[in-house]
C-alpha positions in Angstrom: 34.2 62.9 26.9 36.7 60.1 26.4 37.5 59.0 22.8 36.6 55.5 24.0 32.9 56.4 24.3 31.5 55.4 20.9 28.7 53.4 19.2 29.6 49.7 18.7 29.2 48.4 15.1 31.4 46.2 13.0 32.7 49.4 11.3 33.5 51.3 14.5 35.3 48.3 16.0 37.4 47.7 13.0 38.2 51.4 12.5 39.3 51.7 16.1 41.3 48.5 16.0 42.8 49.0 12.5 45.7 51.3 13.6 46.8 48.8 16.2 46.5 45.9 13.8 48.6 47.7 11.2 51.1 48.6 13.9 51.5 45.0 14.9 51.7 43.9 11.2 54.3 46.5 10.4 56.3 45.7 13.5 56.5 42.1 12.4 57.4 43.1 8.8 60.3 45.1 10.2 61.2 42.1 12.3 61.3 39.9 9.2 63.4 42.5 7.3 65.7 42.6 10.2 66.0 38.8 10.0 66.6 39.0 6.2 69.4 41.5 6.7 71.0 39.3 9.4 70.8 36.3 7.1 72.3 38.2 4.1 75.1 39.8 6.2 75.9 36.9 8.6 74.3 33.8 7.1 71.7 31.3 8.5 74.0 30.9 11.5 73.2 34.5 12.4 69.5 33.8 12.1 69.8 30.8 14.4 71.7 32.9 16.9 68.9 35.5 16.9 66.3 32.9 17.6 68.3 31.2 20.4 68.9 34.5 22.3 65.3 35.9 21.9 64.1 34.4 25.3 66.5 36.8 27.1 65.0 39.8 25.4 61.6 38.2 25.8 61.8 38.5 29.6 61.9 42.3 29.3 59.1 42.4 26.8 57.0 40.0 28.9 57.2 42.4 31.9 56.4 45.4 29.7 53.4 43.6 28.1 52.1 42.5 31.5 52.1 46.0 33.0 50.8 47.5 29.7 47.8 45.2 29.2 47.0 44.9 32.9 47.5 48.6 33.6 45.7 49.9 30.5 42.6 47.9 31.4 42.6 49.3 34.9 43.3 52.9 33.8 40.6 52.7 31.1 38.1 51.5 33.7 39.0 54.5 35.9 38.4 56.8 33.0 35.1 55.2 32.3 34.1 55.7 36.0 35.1 59.4 35.7 38.2 59.2 38.0 40.6 61.3 35.9 43.1 62.2 38.7 43.3 58.6 39.9 43.9 57.5 36.3 46.7 60.0 35.7 48.4 59.2 38.9 48.1 55.5 38.3 49.5 55.8 34.8 52.5 57.8 35.9 53.4 55.6 38.9 53.0 52.5 36.6 55.4 54.0 34.0 58.1 55.1 36.5 58.0 51.8 38.4 58.2 49.7 35.2 61.2 51.5 33.8 63.0 51.2 37.1 62.2 47.4 37.2 63.4 46.8 33.7 66.7 48.4 34.5 67.1 45.9 37.3 66.2 43.0 35.0 68.7 44.3 32.4 71.5 44.4 35.0 70.8 40.9 36.1 70.7 39.6 32.6 74.1 41.2 31.8 75.7 39.6 34.9 74.3 36.1 34.0 74.6 36.4 30.2 77.3 33.8 29.5 75.7 30.9 31.5 72.3 31.9 30.1 73.4 31.6 26.5 74.6 28.0 27.2 71.3 27.1 28.8 69.4 28.5 25.8 70.9 25.9 23.6 73.8 27.6 21.8 76.7 25.4 20.7 80.3 26.5 20.6 79.9 27.8 17.0 76.9 30.0 17.8 78.0 31.2 21.2 79.9 34.3 20.0 77.1 35.4 17.7 74.5 35.0 20.5 76.6 37.1 22.9 77.2 39.8 20.4 73.4 40.0 19.5 71.8 40.0 22.9 74.0 42.4 24.8 72.9 45.7 23.0 69.2 44.7 23.3 69.5 44.1 27.0 71.2 47.4 27.6 68.4 49.2 25.8 65.8 47.3 27.7 64.5 50.1 29.9 64.0 52.4 26.9 62.2 49.6 25.1 60.0 48.9 28.0 59.1 52.6 28.3 58.2 52.7 24.6 56.0 49.6 24.9 54.1 51.0 27.8 53.6 54.5 26.3 52.5 52.9 23.0 49.9 50.9 24.8 48.5 54.0 26.6 48.1 55.8 23.3 45.2 53.4 22.7 43.7 54.1 26.1 44.0 57.8 25.3 41.8 57.0 22.2 44.7 57.7 19.8 45.6 54.3 18.3 46.7 56.0 15.1 49.5 57.8 17.0 50.6 54.4 18.4 50.7 53.1 14.9 52.7 56.0 13.5 55.1 55.8 16.4 55.7 52.1 15.8 56.0 52.6 12.0 58.6 55.3 12.3 60.6 53.3 14.8 60.5 50.4 12.4 61.8 52.5 9.5 64.6 53.8 11.7 65.4 50.1 12.5 65.6 49.2 8.8 67.6 52.2 7.8 70.1 51.6 10.6 70.2 47.9 9.8 71.4 48.7 6.3 74.0 51.2 7.5 75.3 49.2 10.3 75.4 45.8 8.5 76.3 46.6 4.9 77.9 50.0 5.1 79.9 49.8 8.3 80.2 46.0 8.5 79.3 45.8 12.2 77.9 42.3 11.9 75.2 40.9 14.1 75.9 43.4 16.9 74.9 46.2 14.5 71.6 44.6 13.9 70.9 44.5 17.6 71.9 48.1 18.1 69.6 49.1 15.2 66.7 47.2 16.8 67.3 48.8 20.2 67.2 52.3 18.8 64.1 51.6 16.7 62.2 50.0 19.5 63.1 52.9 21.8 61.7 55.6 19.5 58.2 55.1 20.9 59.5 56.2 24.3 60.6 59.5 22.8 57.2 60.1 21.2 55.3 59.0 24.3 57.3 61.3 26.7 56.7 64.2 24.4 52.9 63.6 24.2 52.2 62.6 27.8 54.9 64.6 29.5 56.0 67.8 27.6 52.8 68.5 25.6 50.5 67.2 28.3 47.2 68.3 26.7 45.5 64.8 26.4 43.2 63.1 28.8 46.1 61.2 30.3 49.3 63.0 31.3 52.5 62.2 33.2 52.3 63.8 36.6 54.4 63.7 39.7 53.0 60.4 41.0 52.0 59.6 44.5 53.1 56.0 45.3 50.1 53.8 44.7 51.2 50.2 45.2 47.6 48.9 44.8 47.6 50.1 41.2 50.9 48.3 40.6 49.7 45.2 42.3 46.4 45.1 40.4 48.1 45.9 37.0 50.5 43.0 37.6 47.9 40.5 38.7 45.5 41.5 35.9 48.2 41.4 33.2 50.0 38.3 34.5 48.4 36.2 31.7 50.3 38.2 29.0 53.5 37.8 31.0 52.8 34.1 31.5 52.2 33.7 27.8 55.4 35.5 26.7 57.6 33.9 29.4 56.2 30.4 28.7 56.7 31.2 25.0 60.4 31.8 25.8 60.5 28.4 27.6 58.9 26.8 24.6 61.5 28.4 22.2 64.3 27.0 24.4 62.8 23.5 24.3 62.0 23.8 20.6 65.5 24.9 19.7 67.1 22.1 21.7 64.8 19.5 20.1 65.5 20.8 16.6 69.2 21.0 17.3 69.1 17.4 18.3 66.9 16.2 15.4 68.3 18.4 12.5 71.2 20.5 13.8 71.8 24.1 13.0 69.7 23.9 9.8 66.8 22.7 11.9 67.0 25.7 14.2 67.3 28.0 11.2 64.2 26.4 9.6 62.1 26.7 12.7 63.2 30.3 13.0 62.0 31.1 9.5 58.7 29.5 10.2 58.3 31.5 13.3 58.9 34.8 11.4 56.1 33.9 9.0 53.8 32.8 11.9 54.4 35.9 13.9 53.6 38.1 10.8 50.2 36.4 10.3 49.2 36.1 14.0 50.1 39.8 14.4 46.6 40.5 13.0 45.0 38.8 15.9 47.4 40.4 18.4 46.7 43.9 17.0 42.9 43.3 17.0 42.8 41.9 20.6 44.9 44.8 22.0 43.0 47.3 19.9 39.6 46.5 21.2 40.6 45.8 24.8 40.3 49.4 26.0 36.8 49.6 24.5 35.8 46.6 26.6 37.5 48.0 29.8 35.9 51.4 29.3 32.4 50.0 28.9 32.9 47.8 32.0 33.7 51.0 33.9 30.6 52.7 32.5 28.6 49.4 33.2 27.2 49.3 29.7 26.7 45.5 29.3 24.9 45.8 26.0 28.0 47.3 24.4 30.2 44.7 26.1 28.0 41.9 24.6 28.2 43.5 21.1 32.0 43.9 21.2 32.3 40.2 22.2 30.0 38.7 19.6 31.2 40.9 16.8 34.8 40.0 17.7 34.2 36.3 17.5 32.8 36.7 14.0 35.7 39.0 12.9 38.3 36.6 14.3 36.7 33.6 12.5 37.1 35.6 9.2 40.6 36.5 10.0 41.4 32.9 10.8 40.3 31.6 7.4 42.0 34.5 5.6 45.4 33.9 7.4 45.2 30.1 6.8 44.7 30.6 3.1 47.3 33.4 2.9 49.9 31.3 4.6 50.0 28.9 1.6 50.5 31.9 -0.7 53.4 33.6 1.2 55.4 30.6 2.6 57.5 29.8 -0.5 58.6 33.3 -1.4 59.2 34.3 2.2 61.2 31.2 3.0 63.2 31.7 -0.2 64.2 35.2 1.0 65.6 33.8 4.3 67.1 30.5 3.0 68.8 31.8 -0.2 71.7 29.5 -0.9 70.7 26.8 1.6 68.4 24.3 -0.1 68.2 22.0 3.0 66.9 24.9 5.2 64.4 25.9 2.4 62.9 22.4 2.0 62.6 21.9 5.8 61.0 25.3 6.5 58.6 25.2 3.6 57.4 21.7 4.3 57.1 22.3 8.1 55.2 25.5 7.8 52.5 23.8 5.7 52.0 21.4 8.5 51.5 23.9 11.3 49.6 26.5 9.2 46.4 24.6 10.3 46.9 26.3 13.7 45.9 29.7 12.2 42.3 28.5 12.2 42.4 28.4 16.0 45.0 30.8 17.3 43.0 34.0 17.0 40.4 32.7 19.5 43.1 31.9 22.0 44.8 35.3 21.7 41.4 37.1 22.0 40.2 34.9 24.9 43.2 35.8 27.1 43.0 39.5 26.1 39.2 39.6 26.8 39.5 38.5 30.4 42.4 40.9 31.0 40.3 43.7 29.6 37.5 42.7 32.0 40.0 42.8 34.9 39.8 39.0 35.4 43.5 38.2 35.4 43.0 34.7 36.9 41.1 33.3 34.0 43.3 35.1 31.5 46.4 33.7 33.2 44.9 30.2 33.3 44.2 30.3 29.6 47.7 31.5 28.8 49.3 29.0 31.1 47.4 26.0 29.7 47.8 27.2 26.1 51.6 27.4 26.3 53.0 25.4 29.1 50.5 22.6 29.2 49.2 22.1 25.6 52.1 23.4 23.5 55.0 22.2 25.6 53.2 18.9 26.2 52.8 18.4 22.4 56.4 19.3 21.8 57.6 16.7 24.3 55.2 14.1 23.0 54.8 14.2 19.3 58.5 14.2 18.2 58.9 10.8 19.9 56.4 9.3 17.4 56.7 11.6 14.3 60.3 13.0 14.5 60.7 16.4 12.9 57.1 16.4 11.7 56.0 16.1 15.3 57.7 19.4 16.0 55.7 21.1 13.3 52.4 19.5 14.3 52.7 20.4 18.0 51.5 23.9 17.5 48.2 23.1 15.6 47.3 20.4 18.2 48.0 22.8 21.1 46.0 25.7 19.4 43.0 23.4 19.0 43.0 22.3 22.6 43.5 25.8 23.8 40.6 27.1 21.7 38.3 24.5 23.2 39.3 25.6 26.6 38.7 29.3 25.7 35.2 28.6 24.5 34.4 26.7 27.7 35.3 29.8 29.8 33.3 32.0 27.4 30.3 29.9 28.2 30.9 29.7 31.9 31.4 33.5 32.3 28.5 34.7 30.1 26.3 35.6 33.0 28.9 37.5 35.0 29.9 39.8 32.2 26.7 39.8 30.1 28.5 38.1 27.2 
């Protein structure tokens, strides 16, 4: 029997999701430490360069996330329906296809790297730092994608703790190499990128051993028979996550250009710091949504609508509690965290600390938006999931970014996120209500 077959209670849901939540939290803690190392070794200009170049790396991560979330929902449904051979073949074909696709994307990114950096908003001073940082990450893209996919399927396998441990060890490797490359060997921002590439790729090694060499789990890497329908359905079902990440990259580009115009390099550094803190706190929602998604997909395959209803209703209450906790926590952590990043630059500190207090209101709403998109992906309804993600980022957030700064200046940049999160939450609850009958919610 699959490890996804279990009674649904608050305790069982949280126990199952806890390793994935911790994995996401630790991943973002490592990301913050990585940023701190860059700031201490290179300065706030290095931090601004990391933020400017992230959309390039984000394309590879968006493709990985699309295929992981869409594919894991589909494979979990096949397991729930008792189709083990089809699940193994689909999983293997998905993995091989995605790694090959990411190699193509990495090649294109390297060929177009210099003009891309200019489009992303780097000025002449930041251009060399941006180029040095993004190149190693792009080269390691196929390994990173493989790691993301295999980590996601540990959860489908019913082993979220293994996913957590894999991510944590990779993070420790990243931190250790950051210290060596930046402070012992003096490799500069390029060393930070190489350390991140190695750390993110560690999950690929663990996943290949578990699913390939060991091969005693429910899922296993087999010689796949081409199954383009699996690839197509996974892509269409997970497109919302790709839309969310790609549109997020577009927003980062617009955001960096707006802040560069309003407050210069210090403004970009300040918004970068705020995004580090934001990603740490929202990682709780991301981890929870991804952690419970296979349970929803499995029970859809079994056709157990009572369990689907319980997961949904319990989740809304859990997310509401998370929302209040992260909102309150944000006011406790903002000053000490900003101080770590902005040491020696009082202007950046004041701007980041003030701005973060404005957009912290968004934490009350963002969890419902993340869960809403993940829920419909788990139920194999990629259209609604994609619509929610598209409106959340490209309509509401981008719209607020283009509108509010005209009236409120820099404060408008900070307030754009809470306004967009509120509108997106209203839309998510509208679709919850409209789809209740179809899914037994």
